[in-house]
Every structure is written in C-alpha cells, then in structure tokens.
N, C-alpha and C positions, 0 to 999 in steps of 0.2 A: 223173425225173430229181431230183426235192425229197426222197424216199423214198430215194434212194439216197445223195445225198447225206447224209441225217441218219444214215443207218446208216454212214458212214465216218466220221463224228462222233465216234461211240460208239466206234468201234474204238480209234483213235487219240487218244482222252479222255488214257487212262493215263499215254502218256507225255507230257503238260505238265508233273509234275511234277519229271522230271529235264531234258528237252529243250528248252525254253523259255528263250530268252535272259536272263541272271540282270537280274533289277530288283528296285527297292524290299530293304526288310531282307533280310540274309542270315542264314543259320541261325549262321555267327560270329557276325554282327552279336549274334542273340539269348544267344548261350550266353557271350559278353564281357560283356552290360550284366548277366545274372544273376549271374554271377561277383565283377563287381566290388560290386555294387549291392545284393544279395537282402539283405532283413535278418536272414532265420533264420543264411544262412554267415557273415554280418558276427558275429552273437552268437558263432559257433564259434570265428570268430577272436580275438574278445575272453577265450575259456575256454581256449583256448590262450596268450595272452598272459600270463594271472594262471597257469595251469600253471606258466612259466618263473619271475615272479616267486617262486611258494615255492620253486624253487633257489635266490633268493637268499637268503629268508629262511633256509632253511636252512644255507646257507654261513656266514650270519650269527654262528651260534652258535657259530662256534669261534673266535670273533676276542673281543679283549676289550671290555668293555663297562665305560664309563666315566659316573657318573654325578653329580649334585651336587645338595646337598640344603641348604636354607636353613628360618628360621626367623627371626621378630621377637616375644615374647612377653613376657605379665609374669607374674613369680614373685610367689611370697607366701612367705614362711618364716620361721616361730616356733618355737623349738628350748628345750628347757628342759637341756639339754647344759651341763653344767660348761663354764666360759670360752667359751660358743656367744654369741654376736653377733646379736641379735633387729633381721634386717634390713628385716623388715616385705615391703611391695609394692617390685620392683625388674625394667625392663626388663631384658631379654635377647637378645641378637643371637646368632645360633650360625650356621654354614656349615660344612658337609662335602661332600669330594668324595671318590668310592671309585672304584678300578678292578678290575676281574675276570675273569679267562681262567681257562678251564677245560682243563684238564690230563686229566682223566680223565673218563668219562663212561659206562663199561661200553660201548663201541661208537656209544651210540644217536645222537651228532652222525652218525657217518660213515657209518649205515645210514638217518639222514635226509635225509642230502645224495644218497645212491643212490635213495630213495624216493621224492623230488620227481623230480631226473632220467628217471627210469621215467616218472613220472607227465604227466610237461612231452612225452618221446616217445610216451603213449597219447593224450594231446590230440590231439596234432599229426595224429595218424592217423585221431583221429576227424573233425578236421576235412578230412584228404583225403577220407574218406569221405561225409563232409555236402556236402564241395563237387561228386564224384561224383555224390552222389544228384541235387543240383542240375539238374547240367547234365543230366543223363538226365531228369530231369520237363519241361526246358528243352524238349528235343528232340523228346520229345515231343508236349507242347503245342502247338510250330512244324508238326510234322509232323502231327498233326488239324485244326489250322487247313488247310492243301493241302488234306487230304482232306474234311473239312465241304464246303470251296469247291468241289473238285472233285463230290464229289455232289451239292449244289446246284444244278451246271449240267449235270450229265445229267439229276437229275430235271425241270429244268426243261426241258429238250429234248423228256424225254420229256412232258412237260404239252402242251407245242406238238402233239407227236403225235397225243396224245388227243383234243386237241380238234379235229383236223383229222379224227381218226376218227369221233369223233360229229357233226362236222358233214356229212360224207360221207352214215353211217349215216342223220343225219334226212333226206338227200336224195334217198337213196335210198330210204325212208318214201314221201315224198310224190308219188313217181311209182310207188308199188307195187312195187320190185325187193327189198325186203327187211320185216321184220318189226318189230312195236315193241318184240319181243324186243330184236334186233339193239341198237336203239334204248337201250333201256334198261344192255344191259350195256356200252356204247360209256360211255354218262352214269357209270355207275359207277364203270367204270376210271379214271376221269376226275377224279373226286372223289376215290379213293382218292390218285390219284398228287399233287392239289394237298395231302391229310393226310398224304402219305409226307414234302412239301417242308415243312410247317410245321416237322414233324420234323428234320429236318434243318436248318434256320435256325436251331433251337434247340440243335443240338449245336454249331454255329458258333458261336452264342454263347458258349456255357458254354467251348469252346477259348480263344476271342479271351480270357476272364476268367481262368482259368489264365495264360495265355499272360503277362498284364496283373502276375499276384500275384507271377510267380516273376522277371518281367525288369523292373518297372516300366514297361513301353512299352506303347504301344499299337500292334497289329502293323498294319502297310501294310498296303495292296491293288495291286496284288499282294504278297504273299512271293514272294521268290526261291528259284529250283528249288533241290532236295535237292544236296548234293553226293554224291559213292560213299560206296557203302560201306565203309568202311576193310578193309582185311586183314584176314583172320582165321586164326586156330590150323588146321591141318589135318585135326586131328581132336580129338575131346573129351577123350581124355584129356589132350593138349597142353592145351588149353585149361585143363582142371583142374588140373594142375601149373602153372600161373601165377599159377590165380586160388590156390592153397594158399601160394604164398607171395609173391603182392604183396597177395593183397586185403587192403584197410587195416582192417575189421572182426577180422581175425584177426589183423592187426598190433599194433590197438588192446587187444586182449583179453591175448596173447603181454605187451606191456610191463605193462598193468594187474595180472597176475600178477607181473611181478617186483616192482612196486610192493606190492603185497601181502606179497610174500616179505621185501620190506626193513620192512616195519611186524611183522613177527614180531621183529627183532633192537631194533626201537625198542623194542618192548615188554618182552624180555626184558633191557634196558640201564636199565629202571627196577626192576627188581629189583638191582641193582648198586650197589656205592656211588659218590662224587662230588665229586671231587678238582677243588679250586680253587685260584689264585692270588690271593691278594687283597691288597689297599694302600687303606689310610686316612688321609687330614690332616682334621682339622677345626680351630677356632676357635669358642670361646663369648667374649662381651665383654658387662661388667656398666657401664652406661652409669653408674649413680647411686654404683660404686664407684671406678669409673674403673678397671678391670684389666682384665685379659683371659689365659682359658685357652686354650692351645693341643696339638693332639695327634695322634701318627703312628703307626701299625703296619704292619707286612707280615707277611706270612704264610702257611702254607697252611688250608684250611679244606675239611675232608670230613664228608659225609652220606651215612649207609646208610639208608636205610628197615626200621624192625625190624616193623614193622605197620600195615597199610593197611586192616586189614578184608578182605583178601581182593582190595581192587580190582587192584592191579597183576597178581597171577596171573591174575584175569577178563579183563584188557585183554591177556596172551598170550595165552591159549584164544581171544577171539574175534578175536585177529590171526588164529592160525592158522585158524581158522574160513573168515576172509576169501578167505585165501590158497587154502583147498582151494575154495571158491564161483567165486573167479578163475581155476582150470586148469578145473574144469567148464565155465564160459563161454568156453574157449579149444577144447573138445570140441564144444560149442554150436555155435559160429560158425563152426567148419568144416565141421560137417553141413549147416549153412544153407548154406554157401557150394557144397557141394557138389550141394545142391539147386536153387540158383540156377542156377548155370553146365549143368547139366542141361536144366534148363525152356528157357532162353535158346538154351541148342546146338541141341536138338532141335526147337523150336520157332520156330529161325532154318531146320533144313531143313525142316519143315513149309510155310514160309510158302514159301520158296523152288520149293518143290515146286509148291505152289497158283496161284504167279504164273505159271509157266509153264504149268500144267493151265486158267488162268483164259485165259491170253492163246487157247489152244485153243479153248476155249469161247465166246467172242465171235467168233471167227471162223465157228465153228459157224452162233451163234445171227444174226449178220448174213445169212450165205448160207439160213438158215432163212426167215428175216421176210423177203427179198428174194421167195423163193419165195412164199410164202404172200400177198405182196401183187397178182404177177403172179396166182397164179391166182386171186386174189380178181378179178380187172379180168375175168377169161373163166369166174366162175361157178363152177367150182370149187371154192373155199374158202366159209366164212361169215365173216364181220366177227367172230366169236368166235373162230377160226379164228388173224386176222390177230393179232387183242387178246394172245392167248394166247404167240405168235410173238415180238412185239412186248415183253410181260412176260418172257420166257427173255432174252430181249435187254438187255433192264434190268437182270435180276435176275444176267448175267454179267457186264456190266463192272463190277459195284458190287462185285460179288466180286474184281473184279481190283483194282479198286482199294483195297480193303481188305487182300487180300494183299499189294500193293506197302507198306503201311503197315504192316504186321504185320513185312513181311521185314526192312525199315528200322529198326525198334523194336528188336526182337529182336537184331538184328545189335550196338547198342548196349548193349543191355541185357544182351549176351554181355563185352562190353568192359569192363561198370559192373562182373560179376561176379568178372571177372579184375583188377579192380583197374586197369586202363588205360584208362578215359574220364577223360583227364585234358587239360588247357588244351592241353599240348604236344604229344600226341596228336591232337587235336582244331583241329590252328592256328589257337587263337584268337593274337588281340594283343594284352596287355594293360596297352601300357607307357602 
C-alpha cells in the first residue's frame, strides 16, 4: 500500500503547478512589482522622458530669444587728439537687451524637430521592448521557482523510497535473502539521490535570487499556481506577421532610421545661409560726467558659411552613413525577430508534445515500478531491478515537470517576440 501511494504521488505531482488552490503571491503580483519597481525599467523610462525633452529643445529654436547684458567697469581715457579731453579713469555702467528671431535656417530647425520627434518615438519603443523583456524574465524566474520546488519535492519523495529500499535490502542481507552487492547498490542509489537533492536546492536558491533581483520581493512559499497559457496564433505565419508589425525592437529601429534621415537634413542645413530678425536697445551711463548714451537698432542679420575647413560637409557624410547604418539595423532586427519567433513557436510545439509524451511515460513507469515491486516480493526480480524501475519513474516525473515549464515559458517567449507580452495582455493591475 505504501509503495502504491508513493507512485501515485509521483504521478499527480506535475499537476500542482496549475491545480492547487491559489495562495501566496500570484504571477500577476510578481509581474506588477517588476513593471513598477525594476530599476532597469525605471532607467528606460527616464531615457524616454529625456527624448521627450529633446522635442521641446528643438521646438524652442523656432521661437525668439531675448538676452540681457550688463556691465560696470572702470574706463581709462587718454587722448592726444585735438580738442579731446583727458578724462582719466571713470566708471561706466551699461545695459543692453537683444531680441533675435530666426527667419530662415535652411530647413535645419524643422528637420531638427522632426528628428527629435522620431527619436522620442524610438525611445518609447525601446521602453516597450525593455518592459516586455523584464516581464518575460520575471515570468521565467517565477516558473523556475515553482519547478525547483516541485523537483525538490519529487527528489525528497525519492530519497524516502530509497531509504526504505536500503533498509529492506540490509534486513534481507542479515537473513541471507540477498547479497552484499544488492545492499551496496541500494546505498549508492540513496547517496546519488541525496546529491541530486542538493543540486535541486541550489537551483531553487538561484531562482529565488533572480526573482528578488527583478521584483524586489522575496518569493512567498508557496507561490500561487500559474494561470493558463494565453491564446496563441494558429500558425507560425500568423505569429510572424504580428511580430513584424508590432515587435518593439523593429519599431524602434524604424523610428531610429527616421531620426537618422532627418539628421541628414539638419547637417545639410548648416551649409545654407541663416537669416534672423534682430532688435537691440542699450544704454551707457558715465557717472563722473553725469551723462548717458542710449542706442537702438532693428533689422535683419544674415550669415553664410564660406569656409569651415570641410567640417560641415563631413557632418553631412557622417549623417548619411548613420542613416545607412540605421537602415541596416532595421533589416537586422527583422531577421532577429524572425529567428526568435521561429525558436519560440517550434519550441512551444516541441514542449507541448513533450508534456503529452512525458505524461504517458509517467503512467507506464508507474506500472512498471509497481510490477517490479510485486515480483521482488515473490523472488522473481532483484533489488537492482526495482531500483532501476524507480529511477525510470523518477526521471519520467522530472521530465514531465521540465516539459511543463518549457511549454509555459515558450508560449510567453513567443508573445514577447510578437510584441504582445504587455501588461494589458497579462491582465496586470498597475493602478
């Protein structure tokens, strides 16, 4: 009865990831914490905000500028001109205000605004990409904790069984029903099980550390079971079509290319004349003489770069090369996304088949183990036979847990590659 009960425990253990009543932290809790509190994601938000400020900076160049200048100095005047007064040292206070409005800049300002706007959109897409990466990493850490704890439970059950096998073999050896070799084999399997348990415990600690890094939380024990796998596209082609349209890395690359295209126009604008309207008003006060000079002017000012040592033309070439580079990055990001979608899609299919196959494997291994136990009791099988069957059942159960983990991760990796692993898609409450 004890052996049957243990075999049944092994058989149903894999269902705990999705069948136990919810308790402790949920996956949504972990994902929300990572989204709101992860420092890396916060840095990306700051980068997006910085890009938004660059739009305001670019737009400001269209507006007039007003500057105020002032000085208070001692002036020494000594002249030998006829009828000139030798005034010596005298304090002079002056103030001047200037207003300047750009009228024509060769398209540089307009292109600069468009460049900044495209850059902000690229930064927003990069923020989206970083957010989805954080969510995926957090989900993997959560799933790995569940898997590691389940593996530990399976191995602890196995050790209890191996301890019983070792004790029974020792008892049979004492009465001459088995050999010293059987006892040694039982002990070797027991010590191997203890070593495997230590390794599983180390895996759990690593998963807990990763979880804390991403969420800032200490994982509850137990964690709540996983929600169902979200709906996925019906075909690889459908998944790829969504990814090529919505993957944030591709979106960021496209906006970056737009920004690079505008940077070429900005650089070319530096080769053209610049015209500004200008108005000035100033006053100078000579304290020792007690008189004041004032002046006003208004008009247009033009400038044209005649020679810059090749600087401006080099800047144009640099901008053109940057645009070519940005276009190449679009092609590269599309290739990377195609590969990511393919790996996730076929990885999910393989894991899905592995889950089904491992379930059947567990059932067969359970029956084989129970049969070996019964045959051992009547002397048809040896202790080694039973140990081998127990090991097969153990490996089958571990394979099932791993397949379930891989299936869940692959499904969400596919969503991330498609650009669909968003807080809304995951049902996160971020209020």
